N, C-alpha and C positions, 0 to 999 in steps of 0.2 A: 454462442453459447448464452449469452447475457439476453439478448432477445427471446429466446426460446424460453429460458428460465421465468423472465418478467411476464412472457405471453401467458405460459402455463399457471402461473400466480393468479394473473387477471382472470382467467377461465374459472380457477378454482374459487375465488373470492365473488363475494355478492358487490362489489363495488371498489372503487380506489383506495377508500379510506381503510375498508375490511383488507385490503392487500397490503397495506403498509408495513404492518408488523411482521407479515410473512416474508418481506423481502429486504427490510433493512439489515439485519444483522446478514444473511447469505452473500448480500453484494458485498458486504465492508470485507467477509471472509475470502471473497471470490478476489476481491482488489488486494487482499493481504498475500495471499498464493501469488497472485503476478508480482506483485512489489517483491516479494521474497526471492523469486526466482531472478529478477534482476539487480537485486541487490547484492546476492552471493555470486553470479556468476563469475565474475573477474578472480574471487578467492577458490570457487572450484576449478577453475582453469589453473592457479596456480598448485594448488594441493592434489588435486586428483584429475590431471587432463586424460579426455578421453570423449566419447563421441557426445556425451550430454553436457559436459563444459565447451565444447567447441561449438554444438549448437546453439549454448544458453547465452555464450559471449556473442557469436554471430547475430545474435537475434535479440541483442539485451535493448538496443534502443526502442523496437517495435513491442517487446513486454513491456517495457516501461509504459511505453504509449497506451496501450491496452490497459494497463492499471489505472491511469489516469483516465480513460473513459469509463471505467465502471466505477473507480471511486466518485467522480464528477455524477454519476448516475446515482449513485449512493448519497452523495449532498443534496443531490435533489430531492430524492425520498426524506430524507431527514428533514429539510426545511418545509417539504409539504406537510410532514408529519407535524412540525412545530404549526405551521400555517392553520391546519384545518381540523387540530384535534386539540385536546386539552393540555397534551405534553408542552413540557417546557424545559429549559436548560439555562442554569445560571451564568450571568453575564461574561464572567472568566472563562467558561467552558466555550462559549459561542467565539469569543476573541482567539484562543488559543487553537481551537478548531479551523476558525477563519486564517489564522495565520498558516496554519498548514497545507489549507488551500490553496491560499496566495503562493506560496513555495512551490506547490505541485503544477500550479498553473505556469510560474516560471520555469519550472524544469521541462515541463511540458513544450511550452513554446519555444525553448533553446535546444530541443532535441534535434539538432539538424546540423548539418556540416558548417552552412553559413554562420551561425550563430556562435558555432566554436572558433571559426575565423574572426567574427567581428568582437567577441567577448576576449579573445585570448584563451589558448589552452588552458592556463593556469587559472584564470578567474572563472572560465566555465567548468572546471574540474572542482573549484571551490565552491560554486552554487551549488551544483549538483550531491556533492558530499554532505554539504551543510545541509541542504535540502531530505537527503535520504537519510540522515541520522536523525533529524527532526520529526520526520515521519515515523520513523522507526519506534523512536520513542512514545510517541503518541498510539501508535497499534499497543504497544506494550502497556502503557497508561490505562489505554481503554479496555483492556482485557480485565481488569481489574472492576470494571463497572457493572459486571455481570452478578447478581446477589450470589449465586451459586460459584464464584469464582474458585477454582482450586479444590473443587470436592470431588472433581472426574477430570479425566483426560479430554472430554468435548468441551469443557469448560477451562481449561487452560492450555490447550494446545497453541495458542498464540502465544502466550508468554513463553512456553517451551520452546517453541520456534524463534522467537526473538533471542532466547538465550544460545538458541544452537546456532541462530544467524551471525551474531557476535563472536561466538566461539570461532566460527571459520576465519572472519576477519581478521580477528588478532591471529590465528595461526598461519594464514596466509603473510600477514604483515613481518611476524617472526621470520618466517622462512625467506620472503625477500632481504630481508636486513642481515642474515648470516651470509657471512663470506662464501 
């Protein structure tokens, strides 16, 4: 799907630089959807067991790795835009974003049974929990970067989805703690 999207954008554009604005937000949104599916899979299984939650839990690792792939493509597009156009980002934004991609890289590289054994299940879970909440916070923060943020559902759906995902997480945690 990603290749088809990028290929279509390339065909419709007059060149690589012309294509960049057409693909940067959609690749971030595509990655975000995959992230949310992986992030909420266990909560969905606890709160609403069924075919979807069973599928999401069974495929969470692969969904997460697809998220990483799409988001690294997005990073390449953003870096291309910064290198090839007049676009810029303040150093703190680049540092925080770089930290997110570093966490994502660590999560992707450790998304296998061997890493779970080497790190220990507790440390592996801590890495993935800290990393996923860091990424969630950045998705939320970047949803405010659009000038039209919260003027319509089309400009606020990421923040609304983050809120819904957190509500699911908290509800699942509460359900787990009740006797």
